[in-house]
Structures are given as structure tokens and as C-alpha cells.
N, C-alpha and C positions, 0 to 999 in steps of 0.2 A: 745317388745312383738310381736310375729308373729301371734297371734290368735286374732280374732275379739271378741267383747263383746258377740255376739250371740254364737260363738263357745265355749267361756268359760262358758256361762250359761248352754249350753247343757251338757258339761262335768261335771259341778258341780251337775246338776240335776241327772245325772246317778250315780255319786258317792254317793249322798244322798239316792237314791233308793236302792243302794247296802247295805247301813247301815240299812235302814228300813227293808229290806228283812231279814237280819240276826237277828234283834231284834224280828220281828214278828214270825219267825220260831224257836226261841230259845227254847220255851216251848215244842214244838212237838219233837225237836231233843233230848231233855233231857229225853224223856220218857223211853228209854232203849237203850242198845247197838246196837241192830239191826236198830232201828229208826234213830240213829245218823249216823251209818256207811253205811247202805244200804237203807235208806229211808223207812224202814219197809217192803221192798219187795212189795210195793203197787203201785209203779210208772209205768205208761204204757210204753211199749217198744219204742214207737215212741218218747216220751219225753226223755227217756234215750239215744236213738239214736241221737237225736238232741244235747243233752248235750255232748255226747261223741265226736260228730263231732265238736262241738264248742270248746271243750278242745284241739282238734288237730289244730284248726284254731287260732294259737297263734301268737304273734308278732314276736318272734325270728324265728320260722319256716317260717313265711311268708316273713320276711326280707331275709332269706337265699334263699327261692325259687324265689323271685324276682331277686336276684343277679344271680341265676342259669339261669333263663329265659333270662336275659339280655346277658349273656355270651354265653350260649349254645343253645338258641332258643328252638325249639320244641324237641331237643334232651334232654332238661332238664326233659322231661317226665320220663326218666329212673332213674335219679340220686336219687330220693327219695326211690328207691328200697333198698338203704342203710339201711332204718329203719328195715324191708322192709315194704313198704306201702301195699303190697298185703297180709300181714298177716291177714288183715280184711276179705279177701276172704276165707282163710282156716278156720277162726273162724265161718263165716256165714254158711259154708257148713257142718261143723260137730263139730269143737272143742268147740264152745260156748255151744252146746248141752251137750257135755261130761262134761264140767266144771260145768254147772248149775245143772246137775243131782246130783252132789256131795253135793249140798245144804249147803255149808260152808260159812264162813264170810270173810276169807282171803286165799291167796295162801299158807301161812305157815300152816294154819289150815288144808288145803287139804292134807298135808303130812300124817296126821293121818288116813285119809280115804284110802290112798294107801298103807301105810307101817305099820299101826297098832301102836304099842307102844313099848318102849324099849330104850336101850342106843343109838343105831344107829339112831332111830327116833328122839330122843331129839337133837342129833347133827345135823341131817338134817333140823329139824325145825329151829334150831339156824342159820344155814348157809343161809336158805331162808330169814329169817328176816334181816340178815346182808346185803344180796344182795339187798333186797327190799329197805332198808333204804339208801344204797349207790346210787341206781339208782334214788330214789326219790330226794335225795339231789343233785345229778347231774342235774336232770331236773329243780329243783328249781333255781340252780345257772344259768343254761342255760336261763331260762326265765328272771331272774333278769338282766343279762348282756344285753340282747336284749332290755328290757324295758328302761333301762337307756340311751342307745344310741339313742333310738327312741324319747323319750321325750325331750332330750337335744336340738334337732333341732328346736322344736316348742316353747320351753320356754327357750330362752337364759338366762343364770344365771345372766347376768348383768341387766336384766329387773326386777328381783326380789331381787337382792342383797341389794338395799337401804331399803327394808322392813324387812331384817333379822338381828338379833343381832350378827351374826357371819359371817365369811368369809369361802369360800371353794376353795381349790386349783383346777385348771382346770382339772387335771386328776381324781378328785373325784366328779366332777359335775354329771356325768352319774350315779354313785352309789348313790349319794344323792337323785336324782329323783327316782331311783329304790326303795330306802327305803321308801320314802313317799307313793308311789302308792302300794307297797307291803303291807303296813299297812292296807289299805282298804280290800285287798283280804284276809288277815289273819283274820280280824274282822268278815266278814260275813261267812267265811268258818268254823271258830272255833265255832261261836255261833249257826249257823243254820244247820251244818252237811250236809249230802248228799242231803236232800230235797232242801235246799237253794241253793246249788251248781247247781242242775239240773234246777230249776226255773230261776236262774240267767243266766245259759247257754242258755236257750231258748230265753230269752230277748236279749242276745248278738247275737244269730244267726239271729234274725229278723233284728237287726241293721246292721249286717255285710252283709246280703243279699241285703238290700236296697243300702248300700254304694257300694258294688261290682258291682251291675248292673249299677248304675249311673256312676261309674268310667269307666266301659267298654264302655258305650255309649259316654262319653266324649272322650275317646281314639279313638273310631271309627270315630267320627266327625273330630278329629284332623288329622287322617290318610287319610281322603278323598283327593284324588288327589296328594298324596305324596308317596314317596318310602323310606323305611328304609335303612340306610347305614349299611348293615350287609352282611356277606358272604352268598353265595348261600346255603350252607349247613345248615344255620340257620333256613331255612323254612321247613326242613324235619326231622322227628323223626328217620329216618333210618340212619345207620352208617356202617362203615367198621372197619378194625382193628385200623386204626389211624384216627384222626380227621383232615384229609388233606383238607376236604371241609369246614372247619371252621377256615380259616386263616384270621385274622383281620389286616394283614399287609396293610398299606396305609389307614386304617380307624381309628383304635384305637389300637396302639401297646401294650398298657398296658393290653389289654384283653388277648393277647397271653401269656403274663407273668402270668396272673391269671390262665389260663388253665394249664400251666406248673407247677405252684406252687400247684394247686389242686391235681396233680398227675393223671389226667384223660386223658392224651394225648394218651396212648395206650387204646383207649376206648373199643375195642373188648375184651381185657383181663380184663379190669375193669368191663365190663358188665357180663362176665362169672363168675367172682369172686362174684359179687353182687347176681347173680342168685343162685349160689351154697350156699352162706351163707344165702340168703333170704329164700330159700326153707327149709333149716334146721331150721332156726329161726322160721319160720311159723309152722313147725311140732311140735316145742316145746310148742306152745300155747302162750297165752298172758303173758307178763311179769307182775310181781306183782306191778302194778301201777294203775292209775285211770281207765284204760281200763278194767282190771280184775274186779275192784270193780263195774263198771257199769254192767258187765255181771252177777255178783253175786247178783245184786240188782233187776234183772228182776223177774217176777212172775213165770216163768216156762221155761223149756228148749226150747220150741217152740219160746217163746218171746225173749229168748237170741239170737237165730239164726236170727230172724227178725231184732232185734236191731243191730246186727253186720252188716247185709246186708244194712240196712238203712243208716249207717254211710257214706259209699262211695257215695250213691245217693245224699245225702243232702250236703256233704262236697265238693266233687271234682268240680262240675260245678261252684258253687259259688266262691270257692277259686281261681280257675284258671282263671275265668273271671276277677277277681280283679288283679291277678298276671300279666296276659298278658296285661291288660289295663294299669297298672302302668309301665310295661316294655316298651310298645309302647310310652307312654308319655315321659319316660326317654330317649329313643333312639332319639326321634324327637327333644328333647331340651337339649341334654346332656351338652352342653357348659354353660348352665345357672344353672346347679345343684350344682356347687361348691363342687365336691366330692373329689378334690385333697387335700391330707394331706401331712404330713412329710414323710410318707412311701408310697406315691403314691395314687392311687384311693382306697377309702374304699367302696367296692361294697355293703357292708351290709347297707350302708346309702342311697342306691338308692330309697328304698320304702319311707322313711319319706321325702326325698328331693322332690320326685315326687309329693307326696301329698301336700307338702307346696307350690309348684309352680303352680299346675294345678287344685286343687280342690277348688271350690268357698266357700266363707264364709257360715256358716250354715251347709252345707254338710260336711265341714271339721270338724266341731265340732261333728257331728253325726258319721263320720268315726273314729275320734280319740276316741270317747266314745266307739265305737265298738271294736277298736284295744286294748284299755285299758281293756275293758271287756274280750277280748280274752286272754290277759295276766293273768288277775285276775282269769278267769275261769280255765285256765290250772294250774296256781299256786294253786288255791283252791282245784282242783281235786287231784293233786299230794299230797298236804298237807293232804287231807282227807285219802288217801291211806297210807301215812306214819303214821298218827295217828292210823289207824286201826291196823297196825302191832305192834306199841308200846303198845297200850292199850290191844288189844285182845291176842297178841302172846307173850308179855313179862309181862305186869302188871297182867292181869287176870290169866295167866298160872303159873307164878312163884312167883309173889309178893303178890297178894291179890285175890285169886280165888273167895272168897265170897263177893267181894266188892258190896256195894249197888249202885243203879242207880245214886244217888247223887254223890257218890265217883267216879264212872266211868265218870260222866259228868265233874267233876273237873279235872280228869286225862286227859280227852280229851283236855281240854283247855290248861293245862300245857304242854302236849306233842306237841300240835300244835304250841305254842309259841316257844318252844325249837327248834323244827325242822326248823321253819321259820328263826330263828336267825342264825342257822348253815348254812342253804342254802344261806342266804345273805352274810355271811362271806366268804363262798367258792366263791360266785360270785365276791367278791372284788378282788380275786386273779386270776380270769380267764382272759386269754388274749383276746379272742373274742368268738362269738357265735359258729363259725365253729369248733374251737378246742375242745369245750365241747361236741358238737354234735358227732364228730368223736370218741371221747373217749367212750361216752355212747353206741353208736350203733355198733361200730366195735370192741372195746376192751372189755368193761365190759360185754356187752351182748354176746360177743363171748365166754366168760367163762361160760355162763349160758346155752348155747344151748344143748350140748351133754346130760347132765343129764336130761333135761326136755323133750327131744325127747324120751329117753328110758323109762321114767316114764309112758308114755301112751302106749307104743307099745311092751314092753318086760316083760313078767311075772317074769323072774328070777332076774330082776333088783330090788335091795333092798335098804334099808335106808342107809347102809354103802356105797354102790356104789354111791348113790346120794350125800352123804356128800363129799366123796373123789373126785368125779367128779367135784363138784362145787368148792372145794378148789383148785384142780388142774387147774381149768379154771380161777378163779378169781385172784389168786396170780400172775400168768404170765400176766394177763390182766393189773395188776397194775405196773408190772415191765417192760414189753415190750416197752412201750412208752419211757422209759429211755434208754433201750438197743438199740432200733431202732428209734432214734429221728427224722430221716429224711425220714422215710418210712411211707406211708399211712397205717393206722392201718388195713384196709381191707386186705392188701396183706400178713400180717402175721396171718390172721385169721385161715388158714388151720393148721398151726403149733399149734396154741392155741387150736383148736378143737381136734386135734389128742392127745395132752397131756391130755385134759379133758376127752376124750373118754377112754383113757387108765386107768385113775383114776376110771371111772365109772365101767368098765368091771372088773378090778382087785379087786376093793373094793367089788363088788357083789359076785365074784366067790370064794373069800377066806373066806367069811362069810356065815352063813346059810341063806336059802331063807326066805322070809317073811312068816309069819304064814299063813297056807293054808286057814283057815276060813276067815281071813282078805282079802286074794286075791279073794276068792269066792264071798264075799260080794261086793267087789269093782267091780269085773267083771260083776256080776249079775245086779248091779245098774247102773254103768256108761256105760257098754256094748261097750268097745272099740274094734276096729279091730287091727290086728297086730299079734305078736307071743305069742298067749295065748292058744295054743292047750291043754296043760296039765290041765289048769284051766277050760277050756271049757268042757273037758271030765268029770271032777269031778262035775261041776254044772249040766250037763245033766244027770249024774247018779242020782242025787238027784231030778231033775226036768226034766223028759224026754220031756216035752212040751216047754222047754226053747229054744228060737231061737237066735243063735249067730248073731253078726253083720256081714253081708256079703256085706256091702255097699262100700268096698274099691274102686272097679272100678268106681262105680257111683260117689263117692266123688272125686276121681281123675279127672274124666271128668268134674265135676262141677267146680273144682278148676281152670282147664285150661280155661273153658268158662268164669268163673268169672273174671279171670285176664284180659282176652281180653276185657270184658265189662268194667272193671275198667279203662283200658287204653283208651277206647273210651270216657268214662265220663271225662277223663282228657284232651284229645285232642279236643273234640268238642268245649268247650268254647274258646280255643286258636285259632282254625280255625275261629270261629265266630268273634272274635275281629279283627283278621287279614283279615277278609273278603275273606277267601279262601273257596268259596262256594262249589266248586266241592268236595274238600277234606272233607268239613263238611258234605255233603250229603252222601258220602261213609261211613264216620264214624258213622253217625246216622243209616244208614242201617245195618251196622255191629252190632251196639248196639241193634237194634230191633230184629235181629236174635238171639243174645245172650239171650235177655229177653224171647223170645218164648221157647228156649231150657230150660232155668232155671225154667220157669213156670212148665214145665212137669217133669223135673228131680230133682228139689229141692223144690220149694214152695209147690206143691201139696203133697209132701211126708212129710212135716212138720206135717200134720194131723195124720200121723201114729205114732207119738211119744206118748208113754204111759204117763199118768199124773204122776207128782211127788207124791209119797205116804208119807204123813207126818207120822212119826213114823218109817220109814225105818231106819235101823241101821245106815245108813250113816248120818242121821240128828242128831245123838246123839253125846256125847262128846267122846274125845279120850279114856277115861277110860272104855267105853263100848267095846273096842276092846280087843280080847284075846291076851295074851302074846305069 
């Protein structure tokens, strides 16, 4: 056993606290559907922001980012744009406000607010549910794989084998640990709903912040008087077309192979593709997962915007202080980490190996509790989103619309257990963390983008266009990895996007437009900018005092400034740990300028947002919309 008694006690105490949290909040969550799925829309924005940030501070993602920082250094700043990480900037500036104004429970329910009702709407509603469940299952498998690999290093199976009545083959040890710790996440998420998830996430954030700062300080102390054996280009975030300044020859030859296998050698092309896909993905709004559910859980559109902005502020400095701290420790002591396996170096094991070798007893237990909490928070948040779609958009819509609160509560439990089991089964067949991540962010989400950009910005886009656009995107997304097995999925995204866009446009133009009254209600309430002139004219005919949204230029400026600010929030902790004081000062100065600009152009204007009107047609059911 590689953990001390103190470490084990800390981890056990945390797991017991998670169980108690689920039991205590069970009664509140069972109150009604909104209390379970959205916390009754009573949770403050800063708690939801901390919760959302904690969900993104997961084991699998952090393992991946530590491996990126090890290989690419400060250039690893850009690679999370694959998600894209700057979608939080688009949401804080305007999209969270638009989404929250709709006042719905899930992304699939939102379809009714935009397209009304009818045959095409039903099909669109169905395809959103299918996409949401596919993405949720993908994220559950992604977290499950990372957790198993992580725990296996700290608790070798031979140390617990004498106490078990069965044996486990070596290749199934990681999944075995994944199943054990997943059970705790399922327990408190299913019993306590959104409220227990948010409170658990806040607990986790406090633990992770303490751990990250201590790791950063340990790394800085170890770095004093030493130089990292890395290429010169490792120390700069700037790059050219190729990564010629990141040549590990003579230092660690396997890292060059890693860069080649990642497909990032032509970094200029890779960056442009990420930016192209990232902007489109951000314009599409949040995917139907835990992020969207947190936005819909806020009290108002203003609080939704604040919550999305708060995520980057509380997540990035803490996370990257930990990432760079662990990276520095791994680089200084690489020969002692035992990362070599049958297929070469397993870079995804750098994080747990660094913790094992360099974090002292007591703190290791606290850090492991935090990282386990990170997994459980992400798993629970994703599970909650999947439950919301199954219960709200399948069970209550098609199976039992008049179900009692008791029946809904039971269905929540059943759907949660079912989704968790399927996610675990998918995780058993996954090769590694990166393979799942690439499929989710570049392939599956690639099929989602075109339809979800148009739904906000083009009035003529209808439910049929949405359905065929999603189908035309998702089916190739499932096929292309087989057709192009040796191609990075990001590189065939343009083809995927064009096919999906063609489905959107053709599906919309060959069928009648959405009912005009539905479009007027949506436009009047959500107030998007874009290609809405015909609807704007009709609304102003009825209400000459109506003011259309003319904030496109301001929102575009805010997005650019926000992305720069987000980059500085990422770079600052990395420069701090590496003791690059001049670069840190310049970065903090740039951050200060961005804050001053956004205070005037974004924060002050949040007070211009009109309050949500309960009883607005958008708060009613789909049956209230005209055919």
C-alpha cells in the first residue's frame, strides 16, 4: 500500500461525507422535478460557478493537461481550445443570458420555445435527446477510464487482494477501481440531485485549491537553483507553422514520438483548425450537459452571465498552478517515476506518479480526496444532466405526462442507475482518455455545431432543418473515425460541418417556416441578434417601443477581450511556478487592462437586463405554442 494511514483516513472521511450529503438532501431533492434537476433555481450564481468550475476540474482532464504541459510546455495553453475552453467567454458575454431567458429545464425542452410544436419539432426534440445522452455517456466513460488509471497507482491490487474473495486480471484492475469509486458518485448524485452536486462541488473546490497551492509551492522550492531539461521553445506560448523549437532530441526521444502521434507537428495548421472549429462551437452555445444545466439553474439571466464568467476566474489559476507544479516535479525527477510500459511512456500517468513521489503524507490524502471528488463531481453533474433528459424529455413527455412527484423521484433513481451502468460498460471498452476526448470534442460535437449555430441566429431555420442538420452531422461523426482511422478528428471537422450545414439549409428551405407567432414570442423574449429582420419588423408593428438587440459589435469586442483575459488567467500561474517574473508581470498587466475594459463594456451593462417575467409564454409548456 502506497498510502499512509493518515491519507487513508482523510479519503474515507471524504467518502463518508459524500454519503451523508446525499442522504441529508434526499428529501429536498424529492420535492419536485425542478428541485431535483435545477436545485429549485434558488442557488446563488457564485456557488453554481464554483460548482461548474469544479466539474471541469476532473481527474481525466487534469491528467491529460499535465501530459500536455510536460510535452508542450507553455504551448499547452492552446490545446484545450479543442473543447473549446473559450466557449465560457461566449457564454458569459451573451449566450448564457439568451439561454436563461427561455426559462426551460433542459436543452431538448428549449426546442419547443424556438420551433413551437408539430412533427418536425418532435423529431428535433428526439435528436437532441439522443445527442445529449450520447455525449453524457461519452463523458461518463471518459471519467471512468481516467479514474481507474489514477487509483491503480496509489492502491496496487496486490495490497488488497488478500482481503478479497475473488481475483482480478491485471488488465481489469483499473476498471475495478473505477467501479468502486463510481458507486459513491452515483449514490449522492441520484439521492440529492442538483443541490447535493453543487454543495459537494464547493467542498471539492476548497480541497483542490489548498492542494494546488501547496503543490505549486513544493515545485517552486524544488526548482530553486535548477534548470529544466527541456527545449527552448518549451518556455514560450508563441509558435510558428511547425514545432521546430520543441525538439526533444538528446533529452527525451519518446516525447518527439508523442508529438508526432498526437498529430500536432504542424502546429500552425492545427491552431487555425482549432480556432475555426472553436468559434463555431462557441456560437452554438452550451452542449446539453452539466454546463447547460448549471446555467438553467441560475435565478436570472444576469446571474447566468455572472456564473459563466466566474468559472474561468476560479478554475484556471488554481488548476494551472497544480498542472505546472506537477509538471515541474515530473521533469526534475523523471527517471524516478517509472512511466515506461510495454508501449513506451504512458504520459497520462505523469500526474499520479508525480503525486505519489513528491507529495507528503497527509497532503497526499487531501489531494487524492480532492481529485476523487473532482471525478465524482464531474460524473455526478453529467449523470444529473442525463437524468434530466430521460425523465423530463422522454418519461414525462411521452410515457407518463401526469406522473406524481413520488413517481418522478423513482424514475430519477432508475434512470440514474441505468445511465451510470451504461457509462461504465463503455469505459471498459475504451482504449485511453485521449481517444474518448478526441471523439467527443472533435467528432460528436462536430455534428452538433451547424444546427445549433443557426437556431440562435437565423429566423428561417426550422425544426426540420434542425433535425436533418443534426442527423447529417452525428451519423458521419460516428462513421468517420472508421473511414479515417489514422487522421486526427479535428482535421475532418470541416467536411463534417459542411455536410451538417447542407442538411440544415436543405431541411429548412424545403419545409414551411416555423409558425410566426412562435417566432415572435421567441424573438421578443430571448432577443437574439443575427438574421431576424422579418420577425423584428413584425414585433415592432405590434409594439413600436420594442428595442431590438443591437449589441453584436459590443459582444464581439467583449469576446475578443474575454479570450485574451482567459489566456492571461492560464499563463499567470504557469509563469509564477516557473519563476518567470518579467513575463508574469506583463501577463498580470494585460489581465488588469482586460478587467477594466470588461467592467465598462460587460459588467455594468448586466444591470440593463430586464427581469424574467413569470407567466411569460416561454415559461409554459409546449402545448401552449400554436401549431
